[in-house]
C-alpha positions in Angstrom: -19.3 57.9 -83.8 -15.7 58.0 -82.9 -16.6 57.5 -79.3 -18.5 54.4 -80.1 -15.7 52.9 -82.0 -13.3 53.6 -79.1 -15.7 52.0 -76.7 -16.0 48.9 -78.8 -12.3 48.7 -79.1 -11.8 49.0 -75.4 -14.3 46.2 -74.7 -12.7 44.0 -77.4 -9.2 44.5 -75.9 -10.5 43.6 -72.4 -12.1 40.4 -73.8 -8.8 39.5 -75.5 -6.7 40.3 -72.5 -8.9 38.4 -70.0 -8.2 35.0 -71.5 -4.5 35.8 -71.7 -4.4 36.6 -68.0 -6.3 33.5 -67.1 -4.0 31.4 -69.3 -0.9 32.9 -67.7 -2.3 32.3 -64.2 -3.0 28.7 -65.1 0.5 28.3 -66.4 1.9 29.7 -63.2 -0.3 27.4 -61.1 0.9 24.4 -62.9 4.5 25.0 -61.9 5.6 22.6 -59.3 7.1 25.1 -56.9 4.0 27.2 -56.9 1.7 24.3 -56.2 3.9 23.1 -53.4 4.0 26.6 -51.9 0.2 26.9 -52.0 -0.1 23.3 -50.6 2.0 24.1 -47.6 0.3 27.5 -47.1 -3.2 26.0 -47.1 -2.5 22.9 -45.1 -0.6 24.9 -42.4 -3.4 27.4 -42.3 -6.1 24.7 -41.8 -4.1 22.9 -39.1 -3.4 26.2 -37.3 -7.0 27.5 -37.4 -8.3 24.3 -35.8 -5.4 24.1 -33.4 -5.4 27.7 -32.2 -9.2 27.7 -32.1 -9.1 24.8 -29.7 -6.6 26.6 -27.5 -8.8 29.7 -27.5 -11.7 27.5 -26.2 -9.6 26.2 -23.4 -8.3 29.7 -22.4 -11.4 31.7 -22.9 -14.3 29.4 -22.8 -14.0 27.6 -19.5 -16.3 24.6 -19.8 -16.1 24.8 -23.6 -12.5 23.7 -23.8 -9.9 21.4 -22.3 -6.4 20.2 -22.8 -7.7 17.0 -24.4 -9.7 19.3 -26.7 -6.5 21.1 -27.7 -4.8 17.8 -28.5 -7.8 16.7 -30.6 -7.9 20.1 -32.3 -4.3 20.0 -33.4 -4.4 16.3 -34.1 -7.3 16.3 -36.5 -6.2 19.7 -37.8 -3.0 17.9 -39.0 -5.2 15.2 -40.5 -7.1 17.7 -42.5 -3.9 19.4 -43.6 -2.5 16.0 -44.8 -5.7 15.4 -46.8 -5.3 18.9 -48.4 -1.7 18.7 -49.4 -0.4 15.2 -48.9 0.0 14.3 -52.6 1.3 17.7 -53.6 3.9 18.8 -51.2 3.8 16.0 -48.6 2.0 18.3 -46.2 5.0 19.0 -44.0 3.3 21.9 -42.1 6.5 21.9 -40.0 9.8 23.6 -40.7 11.7 20.9 -38.8 10.3 18.2 -41.0 11.2 20.1 -44.1 14.7 20.6 -42.8 15.0 16.9 -42.1 13.8 15.9 -45.5 16.3 18.2 -47.1 19.1 17.0 -44.9 18.4 13.4 -45.7 18.3 14.1 -49.4 14.6 13.3 -49.8 14.0 16.7 -51.4 16.0 19.5 -52.9 17.4 22.3 -50.7 16.1 24.8 -53.3 12.6 23.9 -52.1 13.4 24.6 -48.5 12.7 28.4 -48.5 9.5 27.8 -50.6 8.1 25.4 -48.1 9.1 27.5 -45.1 7.6 30.7 -46.6 4.3 28.8 -47.3 4.2 27.4 -43.8 5.0 30.7 -42.0 2.5 32.7 -44.1 -0.2 30.1 -43.5 0.5 30.0 -39.8 0.6 33.8 -39.5 -2.7 34.2 -41.3 -4.3 31.5 -39.2 -3.3 33.4 -36.0 -4.9 36.6 -37.5 -8.0 34.6 -38.3 -8.4 33.2 -34.8 -7.7 36.6 -33.4 -10.5 38.1 -35.4 -12.9 35.3 -34.6 -12.3 35.5 -30.9 -11.5 39.2 -30.6 -14.6 40.1 -28.4 -14.0 37.0 -26.2 -10.3 38.0 -25.7 -11.1 41.5 -24.8 -13.9 40.5 -22.4 -11.7 37.8 -20.7 -8.6 40.1 -20.4 -10.4 43.3 -19.6 -8.8 44.9 -22.6 -5.2 44.2 -21.3 -3.3 41.9 -23.6 -0.8 40.2 -21.3 1.6 37.3 -21.5 1.5 36.3 -17.8 -1.0 36.5 -15.0 -4.6 35.3 -14.4 -6.0 36.9 -17.6 -3.0 36.1 -19.9 -4.1 35.4 -23.5 -0.8 35.2 -25.4 -0.8 31.4 -24.8 -3.7 31.1 -27.2 -1.2 31.7 -30.1 2.2 30.5 -28.9 3.6 28.1 -26.3 5.3 29.3 -23.1 7.3 27.5 -20.4 5.5 26.7 -17.1 7.0 27.8 -13.8 8.4 24.4 -13.0 10.6 24.3 -16.1 13.8 26.0 -17.2 15.0 27.2 -20.5 17.3 24.2 -21.2 14.9 21.7 -19.9 12.4 23.1 -22.3 15.0 22.8 -25.0 15.7 19.1 -24.2 11.9 18.4 -24.0 11.3 19.9 -27.5 14.3 18.1 -29.0 13.0 14.8 -27.7 9.4 15.4 -28.8 10.4 16.5 -32.2 12.7 13.5 -32.6 9.8 11.2 -31.5 7.5 12.8 -34.0 9.9 12.4 -36.9 10.8 8.8 -35.9 7.1 7.8 -35.9 6.4 9.6 -39.2 9.2 7.6 -40.8 7.7 4.4 -39.5 4.2 5.4 -40.7 5.4 6.1 -44.2 8.1 3.4 -44.6 6.8 1.2 -47.4 9.5 -1.4 -46.8 8.5 -1.9 -43.2 4.9 -1.8 -41.8 3.4 1.4 -43.1 -0.1 2.7 -42.4 -2.7 1.3 -44.8 -3.2 3.2 -48.0 -5.7 6.1 -47.4 -5.3 6.0 -43.6 -2.0 7.8 -43.3 -3.6 11.2 -42.6 -5.7 9.8 -39.7 -2.8 7.9 -38.2 -0.6 10.9 -38.3 -3.3 12.9 -36.6 -3.6 10.3 -33.9 0.2 10.4 -33.5 0.0 14.1 -32.7 -2.8 13.5 -30.2 -0.8 10.8 -28.5 2.2 13.0 -28.2 0.1 15.7 -26.8 -1.7 13.7 -24.1 1.4 11.8 -23.0 4.2 14.4 -23.3 2.7 17.8 -23.9 2.6 19.2 -20.4 6.1 20.6 -20.1 6.3 22.9 -23.1 3.0 22.6 -25.0 4.7 20.3 -27.5 5.2 23.0 -30.3 7.7 20.6 -32.1 7.4 23.0 -35.0 8.8 26.5 -35.7 6.1 27.0 -38.2 3.5 26.4 -35.5 5.0 28.7 -32.9 7.1 31.5 -34.4 4.6 33.2 -36.9 1.8 33.4 -34.3 4.3 34.8 -31.8 5.2 37.5 -34.2 1.5 38.2 -34.8 0.9 38.7 -31.0 3.9 41.1 -30.9 2.3 43.1 -33.7 -1.3 42.8 -32.4 -0.5 44.4 -29.0 1.0 41.9 -26.6 4.4 43.5 -27.0 8.0 42.4 -26.6 7.1 40.2 -23.7 6.0 37.4 -26.1 9.8 36.9 -26.8 10.9 36.6 -23.2 11.7 33.5 -21.3 13.0 35.2 -18.1 11.7 38.7 -17.3 15.3 40.0 -17.4 16.3 38.4 -20.6 14.7 39.3 -24.0 15.3 35.9 -25.6 13.0 33.7 -27.6 11.5 30.7 -25.7 13.4 27.5 -26.2 10.7 25.9 -28.3 11.0 28.5 -31.0 14.4 27.3 -32.2 15.1 23.9 -30.8 13.0 22.0 -33.4 15.3 23.6 -36.1 18.4 22.6 -34.2 17.0 19.1 -33.9 17.2 18.6 -37.6 17.6 15.0 -38.8 19.0 13.7 -35.5 17.8 15.3 -32.3 20.2 13.7 -29.9 23.2 14.4 -32.0 22.2 18.1 -32.4 21.6 18.3 -28.7 25.1 17.1 -28.0 26.5 19.6 -30.5 24.7 22.6 -29.1 24.9 22.1 -25.4 28.7 21.6 -25.0 29.3 25.1 -26.6 27.0 26.8 -24.1 28.0 28.2 -20.7 24.6 27.6 -19.3 24.0 24.7 -16.9 20.7 23.4 -15.6 19.0 25.9 -13.3 21.6 28.7 -14.0 20.6 32.1 -12.8 19.4 35.0 -15.1 22.7 36.8 -15.2 24.5 33.7 -16.4 22.4 33.3 -19.6 24.5 34.0 -22.7 22.2 36.8 -23.9 22.6 40.5 -23.4 20.4 42.3 -20.9 18.5 45.3 -22.0 16.6 48.0 -20.2 12.9 48.3 -21.0 9.7 49.6 -19.3 7.5 46.7 -18.4 3.8 47.2 -17.8 2.9 47.1 -14.1 0.0 45.0 -15.0 2.3 42.2 -16.1 3.9 42.0 -12.6 7.3 41.6 -14.1 10.6 42.7 -12.6 12.6 43.8 -15.6 15.9 44.1 -13.7 15.8 41.4 -11.0 18.5 41.0 -8.3 21.6 39.1 -9.5 20.7 36.1 -7.4 17.1 35.9 -8.7 16.6 32.6 -10.5 14.8 32.2 -13.8 11.5 30.5 -13.6 
């Protein structure tokens, strides 16, 4: 008898508490900051899943992928992201764009960490999703060796890396220019006092803009243009087994690749930031490894990578 009363009381309390929890969750979801965080999270996640998936096809699939396919994947991934979050957060999906909007007074600085957190988490989760979806293909292609360089390198599925013909500071300048071009064109597309895209077509036009930048200017650095696109997946590859090499530009120098941080430096005015940053540096075009203003560390590199961790003093960076 007493047990039955206790059971009914427990069920009754659960029934009462359940609507309370739902009501609280609804109240939280209605908060502007929370909605903007979730909007940036979901839009960045969608963009990155489509984009990284297209890169995986190019690296792993042979005839199933191409550089044009990568541009289309990221371009229309951006389009889908804008459709998901455009009227909620503006669908930045890009830490550099968020910084620019804050710097120009278009949004409050207190929203900056909220947007960045949403973008970074969405990008990181997208990298994990693509890794899971293509895991068997990655292992088969690489022979079980997760490498950054070499004929079976797979780290480039997730982050961008400089080609052999480029240098650190040329990559920096390239990303500064591309990010500035992206922001300039976005302002033109959304400027209601000039000649904006037709209502309802902004998402498609922005996606086409990303495709155009990729097919015309994307060869040198992979046109990251976006810390939220490059940094979280790079951290994921570090955790997933690619190792510290994902943060190296020159084999002797454990420094992040230029396109990790140059979109942030670009801010609201790429050329101005470029002028501010470079005069303070002791590095000239084509400087050798030992002249880079970063400390050298000793580490054991995998022989499979073919990397010389401590090159001769006169060995140039790639």
